[in-house]
N, C-alpha and C positions, 0 to 999 in steps of 0.2 A: 197039690192044692185041689180042692174040690171044685166042681162046676158051680157056677152062680145059681142055676136053677135048683141045685141040691140045697144050697145054703138058704135060698128063699123058701123052699119047701120045709126045711127045718124050722125056720122062723114062724111060718104059718102053723106048724104042728105044735110048737111051744105055746103060741098064743091060744090055740084050741084047747090045750091041756090046762093052762093056768088061768085063763080068763073066762069068766061066766059071760056068755054072749048076750044074755038077756039083761043082766044088771051091770056088766062091765067090771065087776069085782074080780080082783086078782087073788087067787087062793094062797100062794106063798110068795109074798112080794120080794123078799131078799133073794130067794132062789131064782125066781122069774127074772129079776133084774140082772143077776149074775150070768145066767144063760143067755139072755138077750144081748148083753154087753159083749159076750164072747162071740156070738153069731154076727153081731154088727161089725166087730173088728175084723172078723174073717171075711165078711162081705166087702168091707171097705178095702181090705188088702187085695181081694180079687178084682174089684173095680179098678183099683190103681194099677194093677198088673196089666189089665186089658188096655187101659189108657196109655201106659208106657209102651206097650207093644204097638199100639196105633201110632204113637209118636215115632217109634223106630221105623215103622213101615213108611211113614211120611218122609223121613230123612233119607231112607234108601231110595224111594221113588224120586226124590229131588236129585240125588246123586246120579241115578240112572238117566234122568232127564238131561242133566248136564253132559253125561257121556254120549247120549243120543245126539245132542247138539254138536259135540266135538266130532263124532263120526259123520254126521251130516255134512259138516264143513269139509272134512277130509275127502269124503266121497265127491262132493261138489268140486273140490279142487282137482281131483283126478279126472272127473268128467270134463271139466273146462280145459285141462291140459291135453286130454285126448282129442277134444274138438280142435284145439289149436294145432296139434300135430297133424290132424286130418286135413286141415286147411293148408298147412305147410306142404304136405305131400301133393295135394291137388295143384297147388301153385307150381311146385317143382316139376311135377310130371306133365303139367299142361295138357291133360287129356290123353296122354300115352299110357298104355298098359305096361305092367312090369311083373315078371314072374321069376322067382328064384326057388331054391330048395326049401326055404323057410317061409316065404310070403308069396301071395298072389294078389296083385293090386289091379283092379279093373273098375270100370264105371258102369253103373246101372241107371235106369231111368224110372221115374214114378210119375203118376198123374195125381195132382191135387186139385181141390176146388177152392176158388177164391170168390168171395161175395163182393161184387163191385157196387151193387145198389140194393141194400136190404129191403127197401120199400117195394121193389118190383118182383121179389120172390113170391111165387104162388103159395097160397095158404097151405096146400097139402105137404109142403116141405118144411113147415114151421112146427117145431116140437113144443107142445104146451108144457109149461112149467108152473109149479106152485108159486104163488106170490111170496115174496120174502118181506117180513115186517120189521120195521126199525123199532124194536122193543124198548130201547133206551129213550127214544124220542116220545113214544107213547107213555112211558113211565113218567117222564118229565112233565108232560101235559097233565096227566092225572094227578101228580103230586102238586102241581100248581093250581089244582082245583077246577081245571077245565074238564069237560066231559069228552070222552072219546067213545063213540058208539061202537059196541062190540068188544070193548076191553074194560078191564077193571084191575085194581091193585089187589094183590094177594100177599098175605103175610105168611112167610115160611119159617119154620123153626129149624135150626141146625145146631150141631154140637161143636164146641171149640175145645181143643185140648192143647195146652201149651206146656 
């Protein structure tokens, strides 16, 4: 199957050969219509093939998304079980070390920071962040006819293939 741009180029070429650009008159109507019909059918088949490919990719992406979710759940279950076993060992050993040929269990320490009163933290320790906007609430206001300074509705076009 030829590329879409090649088919489009052929259509333009046929129009250039058979149609007088000044008058719009077609030199050999039957032959022109026959060629154009053939090219349009080929173009239609190509566009359909692209759309079907797009549908297949969508189905594959959905399947992979479900697999990702399944793997995420399995990973989370393993991590939870590991944490449970870690707590069980900590309880059973009660602070004692244990060393065998296959494992070495010991305790380490770390230092963390706990914010007890966020209002008293000096400004130099505050990391500035971009504000987050509630776009759905702004859209609802604008659709209701109310003005929201600094925002407007925009209409976007998208393609749907079913």
